[in-house]
C-alpha positions in Angstrom: -9.0 14.2 11.5 -7.8 11.1 9.8 -4.3 10.7 9.8 -2.5 7.8 7.5 1.3 7.2 8.1 3.3 5.0 5.6 6.5 3.8 6.4 8.8 0.7 5.3 9.4 1.7 1.6 14.1 1.9 0.5 15.8 0.8 -1.8 15.8 -3.3 -2.8 17.5 -5.1 -5.3 15.5 -6.8 -8.0 14.3 -10.0 -6.6 14.1 -8.8 -3.0 11.3 -8.1 -0.7 10.2 -5.3 1.2 7.4 -4.9 3.7 4.8 -1.4 4.2 3.3 -0.5 7.0 0.8 2.4 7.0 -0.7 3.2 10.6 -4.2 4.8 10.3 -5.8 7.5 13.0 -9.1 9.3 13.7 -10.6 7.0 11.9 -12.8 3.6 13.0 -10.2 1.8 11.0 -12.0 -2.3 11.0 -15.2 -0.5 8.9 -13.2 1.0 6.0 -11.3 -0.6 3.0 -7.8 0.5 2.8 -5.3 -0.1 0.2 -1.9 0.8 -1.8 -1.5 3.0 -4.9 1.6 3.3 -6.8 2.9 6.7 -8.7 5.9 6.4 -10.7 7.3 9.5 -12.6 5.6 10.7 -15.5 2.7 7.8 -14.8 -0.8 8.3 -13.5 -1.5 7.0 -10.1 -2.2 2.9 -10.5 -4.3 0.9 -7.6 -1.5 -1.9 -6.3 -3.9 -3.8 -3.8 -7.3 -3.2 -1.6 -8.6 -5.1 1.3 -12.0 -4.3 2.7 -13.2 -4.5 5.8 -14.1 -8.3 5.9 -11.1 -9.3 4.3 -11.4 -10.0 0.7 -8.5 -8.6 -1.4 -8.4 -7.3 -4.5 -4.6 -7.0 -7.1 -3.9 -5.3 -9.5 -2.3 -8.2 -12.3 1.1 -6.8 -12.4 1.6 -7.9 -8.3 -0.4 -10.7 -8.2 1.3 -13.5 -6.8 4.4 -11.0 -5.7 2.3 -8.9 -3.3 0.6 -9.4 -0.4 -2.0 -7.0 1.9 -3.2 -7.7 5.2 -4.8 -5.7 8.0 -4.3 -6.1 11.3 -7.1 -4.1 13.2 -5.6 -4.6 16.4 -3.0 -2.6 15.8 -5.0 0.2 13.0 -2.2 -0.8 10.5 -2.6 -2.1 6.9 0.6 -4.1 5.3 2.0 -4.8 2.2 4.4 -7.6 1.4 5.9 -7.3 -1.6 8.3 -10.2 -3.0 10.5 -10.3 -6.4 10.4 -6.8 -6.7 11.4 -5.5 -10.2 12.7 -2.4 -11.6 9.6 -1.5 -12.5 7.9 -1.4 -9.0 9.9 1.7 -8.3 7.1 4.4 -7.3 6.1 6.2 -4.6 3.7 4.2 -2.5 0.1 5.7 -1.2 -1.7 4.4 1.4 -5.2 5.1 1.4 -9.0 5.1 3.2 -12.0 4.9 1.4 -14.4 7.1 3.5 -17.6 9.1 2.9 -17.5 8.3 -1.2 -13.8 9.0 -1.4 -10.3 8.2 -0.7 -7.9 9.7 2.2 -4.3 9.8 1.5 -1.3 8.8 3.1 2.0 11.3 2.4 3.8 8.1 0.4 6.5 6.3 0.5 9.4 5.7 -1.8 10.5 2.1 -3.1 13.3 1.7 -5.7 14.4 -1.2 -7.1 17.0 -1.1 -8.5 20.6 -2.8 -8.5 
């Protein structure tokens, strides 16, 4: 059974940094696309960043230059490094793995950017 467990969210001031982690189990981690979505209250879930099995990355325009996605296949973990955080980055961040034609989601971790 696939399980994704996110960690690293919290409250941070504007301009600050956070690192989110997503530990995967129950899958052959290294062969799948992984990534992060986020959802703010009243908004649809939106893709933040993705990383392919071979390392190719993709970012939403709103986070380019500020966020970096990476993966450690030895640890079955994907990371989202978030710098220069803005209040509009406030959301629940969800890790996903794309396999068998669909996304499987983690439980989400809250990120709040506020002074």
